C-alpha positions as CSV (number, residue, x, y, z in Angstrom):
1,M,0.0,-0.2,0.0
2,S,1.1,3.3,-0.6
3,G,1.7,6.4,1.7
4,Q,-1.2,7.9,0.8
5,G,-3.0,4.8,1.2
6,F,-1.9,4.4,4.6
7,A,-2.7,8.0,5.5
8,L,-6.3,7.7,4.2
9,L,-6.7,4.5,6.1
10,A,-5.5,6.0,9.7
11,A,-8.1,9.0,9.0
12,L,-10.9,6.1,8.6
13,F,-9.4,4.8,12.1
14,Y,-9.3,8.2,13.6
15,G,-12.9,8.9,12.6
16,M,-14.2,5.8,14.2
17,A,-12.2,6.4,17.4
18,G,-13.5,9.9,17.8
19,V,-17.1,8.6,17.7
20,T,-16.3,5.7,20.2
21,I,-14.5,7.9,22.4
22,A,-17.9,10.0,22.7
23,K,-19.8,6.7,23.1
24,G,-17.5,5.6,25.9
25,R,-17.9,8.8,27.8
26,S,-21.3,7.7,29.5
27,T,-19.8,4.7,31.2
28,A,-16.3,6.1,32.0
29,R,-15.2,6.0,35.6
30,G,-11.5,6.9,34.9
31,D,-9.8,8.7,32.0
32,N,-12.3,7.2,29.4
33,G,-9.7,4.8,28.0
34,V,-6.4,7.0,27.2
35,F,-4.3,4.5,29.1
36,L,-5.9,1.4,27.5
37,S,-5.5,3.0,24.2
38,V,-1.8,3.5,24.7
39,L,-1.4,0.0,25.9
40,V,-3.1,-1.4,23.1
41,T,-0.9,0.7,20.8
42,A,2.3,-0.8,22.3
43,C,1.2,-4.5,22.1
44,M,0.0,-3.9,18.4
45,S,3.2,-2.2,17.3
46,G,5.5,-4.5,19.7
47,G,4.2,-7.8,17.9
48,L,4.5,-6.3,14.4
49,W,7.9,-5.2,15.1
50,R,8.7,-8.7,16.3
51,L,7.0,-10.3,13.1
52,Q,8.4,-8.1,10.4
53,G,10.5,-5.4,11.8
54,Q,13.6,-4.3,10.1
55,T,15.6,-3.6,13.1
56,D,16.8,-5.9,15.9
57,A,16.7,-4.7,19.6
58,S,20.6,-4.7,19.8
59,D,20.6,-2.2,16.9
60,L,19.2,0.4,19.0
61,L,22.1,0.4,21.4
62,A,24.4,1.7,18.6
63,S,25.8,5.3,18.9
64,D,24.0,6.5,15.7
65,A,20.7,5.3,17.0
66,L,21.0,7.6,20.0
67,I,19.2,10.5,18.1
68,P,16.6,8.7,16.2
69,V,15.6,6.8,19.2
70,A,15.1,10.2,21.3
71,A,13.0,11.3,18.5
72,F,10.9,8.2,18.5
73,I,10.7,8.6,22.5
74,A,9.8,12.8,22.1
75,A,7.1,11.7,19.3
76,G,5.4,9.3,21.4
77,M,5.2,12.0,24.5
78,F,3.5,14.4,22.3
79,S,1.1,12.1,20.4
80,M,0.5,9.3,22.9
81,V,0.2,11.2,26.2
82,M,-0.4,14.8,25.3
83,G,-1.9,14.7,21.9
84,R,-4.4,11.8,23.0
85,T,-5.3,13.4,26.1
86,T,-6.2,16.5,24.9
87,M,-8.0,14.7,21.7
88,Y,-10.0,12.8,24.6
89,R,-11.1,16.0,26.5
90,A,-11.9,18.0,23.5
91,T,-14.1,15.2,22.1
92,E,-16.1,14.9,25.1
93,Q,-16.5,18.9,25.5
94,I,-17.4,19.5,21.8
95,G,-18.1,16.6,20.0
96,P,-16.3,14.2,17.7
97,V,-16.9,16.4,14.5
98,A,-15.6,19.6,16.0
99,T,-12.5,18.1,17.3
100,S,-12.2,16.2,14.1
101,L,-12.1,19.6,12.4
102,L,-9.8,21.2,14.8
103,R,-7.3,18.3,14.2
104,R,-7.2,19.4,10.6
105,L,-5.1,22.4,12.0
106,T,-2.2,19.9,12.3
107,P,-1.0,20.4,8.6
108,V,-1.3,24.2,9.2
109,F,1.1,23.8,12.3
110,A,3.2,21.0,10.6
111,L,4.2,23.6,8.1
112,P,6.5,25.5,10.2
113,I,7.7,22.6,12.2
114,A,8.4,20.5,9.3
115,F,10.4,23.2,7.6
116,L,12.5,23.8,10.9
117,I,13.2,20.3,11.8
118,L,13.2,18.6,8.3
119,A,14.0,21.5,5.9
120,E,10.8,20.4,4.0
121,V,9.5,23.3,1.8
122,P,5.8,23.3,1.3
123,T,4.3,24.0,-2.5
124,W,1.7,26.4,-3.1
125,G,-0.8,23.7,-3.7
126,T,-0.1,22.6,0.4
127,V,-0.4,26.3,1.4
128,L,-3.6,26.5,-0.3
129,G,-5.0,23.4,1.1
130,A,-4.1,24.7,4.5
131,A,-5.5,28.1,3.9
132,L,-8.8,26.1,2.9
133,V,-8.7,23.9,6.1
134,I,-8.5,27.1,8.3
135,C,-11.4,28.4,6.4
136,A,-13.3,25.1,7.4
137,I,-12.8,25.6,11.0
138,L,-13.7,29.1,11.2
139,I,-17.0,28.3,9.4
140,H,-17.7,25.8,12.1
141,I,-16.6,27.7,15.0
142,G,-18.6,30.6,13.9
143,R,-21.9,28.6,14.9
144,P,-21.2,26.9,18.3
145,T,-24.2,25.0,19.5
146,L,-23.2,23.9,23.1
147,V,-24.8,25.5,25.8
148,S,-22.1,25.9,28.3
149,K,-19.5,28.7,27.2
150,G,-16.9,27.3,29.6
151,A,-17.0,23.9,28.1
152,V,-17.0,25.3,24.6
153,D,-13.8,27.5,25.3
154,A,-12.1,24.5,27.1
155,G,-13.2,22.1,24.4
156,W,-11.6,24.5,21.5
157,A,-8.4,24.9,23.4
158,M,-7.8,21.3,23.9
159,G,-8.6,20.6,20.2
160,V,-6.0,23.1,19.1
161,A,-3.6,21.8,21.6
162,S,-3.9,18.4,20.2
163,A,-3.1,19.7,16.6
164,V,-0.1,21.3,17.8
165,F,1.0,18.1,19.8
166,Y,0.3,15.7,16.7
167,A,2.1,18.3,14.2
168,L,5.4,17.8,16.5
169,S,5.0,14.1,16.7
170,Y,4.7,14.0,13.0
171,A,7.9,15.8,12.2
172,L,9.7,13.9,15.0
173,R,8.6,10.7,14.0
174,S,9.6,11.3,10.1
175,Y,13.0,12.8,11.3
176,G,13.3,9.0,13.2
177,L,12.3,7.3,10.2
178,D,14.7,8.6,8.1
179,R,17.5,7.3,10.1
180,I,16.0,3.9,11.5
181,P,13.2,3.1,8.7
182,D,11.2,0.9,11.0
183,A,7.7,2.3,11.7
184,A,6.4,-0.3,14.1
185,M,9.6,-0.1,16.0
186,G,9.2,3.5,16.3
187,T,5.6,3.3,17.1
188,F,6.4,0.9,20.0
189,I,9.2,3.0,21.5
190,G,6.8,5.9,21.4
191,A,4.2,3.9,23.0
192,L,6.2,2.3,25.6
193,A,7.4,5.9,26.6
194,G,4.0,7.1,26.9
195,L,3.1,4.0,29.4
196,L,5.8,4.6,31.3
197,W,5.3,8.4,31.8
198,M,1.7,7.9,32.5
199,Q,2.0,5.4,35.2
200,G,5.2,7.1,36.9
201,A,3.2,10.4,37.0
202,A,0.3,8.7,38.6
203,A,2.5,6.6,41.0
204,L,4.5,9.6,42.1
205,G,1.6,11.9,42.5
206,P,-0.8,12.7,45.3
207,K,-3.2,9.9,46.0
208,P,-1.1,7.2,43.6
209,R,-3.6,4.6,44.5
210,A,-6.7,6.5,43.0
211,R,-4.4,7.9,40.1
212,L,-3.4,4.6,39.0
213,H,-6.9,3.2,39.2
214,R,-8.2,5.9,37.1
215,L,-5.8,4.7,34.4
216,Y,-6.9,0.8,34.5
217,V,-10.6,1.2,35.3
218,D,-12.0,2.0,32.0
219,Q,-12.4,-1.1,30.0
220,G,-15.9,-1.4,28.4
221,R,-16.3,-2.4,24.7
222,W,-16.5,1.3,23.7
223,H,-13.1,1.9,25.3
224,W,-11.5,-1.2,23.5
225,L,-12.9,-0.3,20.3
226,T,-11.3,3.4,20.8
227,A,-8.0,1.8,21.7
228,I,-7.9,-0.5,18.6
229,T,-8.9,2.0,16.2
230,L,-6.4,4.6,17.7
231,S,-3.8,2.1,17.7
232,G,-4.4,1.3,13.9
233,G,-4.6,4.9,13.1
234,Q,-1.2,5.4,14.8
235,L,0.6,2.4,12.9
236,C,-0.9,3.3,9.6
237,Q,0.4,7.0,10.2
238,F,3.7,5.6,11.0
239,F,3.8,3.8,7.6
240,A,2.5,6.6,5.6
241,L,5.4,8.8,6.8
242,K,8.1,6.2,5.3
243,S,7.0,7.0,1.8
244,T,5.4,10.6,2.0
245,S,6.0,13.8,3.5
246,V,4.8,15.1,6.8
247,V,2.4,17.8,5.5
248,V,0.7,15.4,3.0
249,V,0.1,12.8,5.8
250,A,-1.3,15.4,8.1
251,T,-3.4,17.0,5.6
252,L,-4.9,13.8,4.0
253,G,-6.4,13.2,7.5
254,S,-8.8,16.1,6.4
255,L,-10.9,13.2,5.2
256,E,-11.3,12.0,8.9
257,V,-14.1,15.0,9.2
258,L,-16.2,13.1,6.5
259,F,-15.8,9.6,8.1
260,T,-16.6,11.0,11.6
261,A,-19.7,12.7,10.3
262,F,-21.0,9.6,8.7
263,L,-20.0,7.1,11.4
264,G,-21.5,9.6,14.1
265,H,-24.5,9.9,12.2
266,A,-25.2,5.9,12.6
267,L,-24.1,5.8,16.0
268,L,-24.7,9.0,17.9
269,G,-27.8,10.3,15.8
270,R,-28.3,13.3,13.9
271,T,-28.9,15.9,16.8
272,R,-25.8,14.9,18.6
273,I,-23.3,15.0,15.8
274,G,-24.9,18.4,14.2
275,Q,-24.9,17.1,10.5
276,A,-26.3,20.2,9.0
277,R,-23.5,22.3,9.8
278,I,-20.6,20.2,9.0
279,W,-20.8,19.5,5.1
280,L,-19.6,22.7,4.1
281,P,-16.7,22.7,6.6
282,A,-16.0,19.2,5.5
283,G,-16.2,19.8,1.7
284,L,-13.5,22.6,2.0
285,A,-11.3,20.1,4.1
286,A,-11.7,17.6,1.1
287,I,-10.9,20.1,-1.6
288,G,-7.7,20.6,0.5
289,T,-6.9,17.4,0.4
290,A,-7.4,16.8,-3.3
291,L,-4.8,19.8,-4.1
292,L,-2.3,17.5,-2.3
293,M,-3.2,14.6,-4.4
294,L,-2.4,16.3,-7.7
């Protein structure tokens, strides 16, 4: 499968995950399955690495592997911990479609980050695509529907923060893959770093028993489905970054908005997902995506 194909498959997985996060919120007693999702990502990527990975564990001890491994660890912290946590909280506050639209800011933030870290110079088509994404988000934000202004403000802030964290992780992953081209291994290193950080922060903070319980308690069917789809999306993104640019991978995710809208309509109902005001922003995002495919 091509890099673009993996990127589109990742968008489908993330679209499904946004809807299942909203479904899982009603039964959540802890973090709504954030920790579970990172654990599943570690298991899936670790197993895939052992089955068909191109790098042995001993290779990671070489001196020239230090910097790319550090990049994978940093990417894992930005995506598995900070990116996922803010994405979950934004989805709970403003819904899956609005959160999915805000994640389309990722390529906008990825433009300067990729230029600084990877020296990738965007084309005019890429810049125009990013501009259309911004217009789509502004159209959607112009018609907020939630009653609680505090929840809206917090949700938007979390959604924008998630886009920034994912943009950083894309660039760092691509940097690491340029030096160690093993997507499954890179995903596993990042997920493992996220697991250790989340458990360590809980164990060393106040009320460690309650904080650790909060990590492990949510294991319902929607939490498991979210964990599996997020893990699949994470792996697909890594494989996509092996053969195409950071900005293309980030912007192809614009189709996540359409997937979220369709799946949300089926699972959440029209009133919960706000279908009437999603089509114009989603269409603009899709046009931006098409510009990158030319």
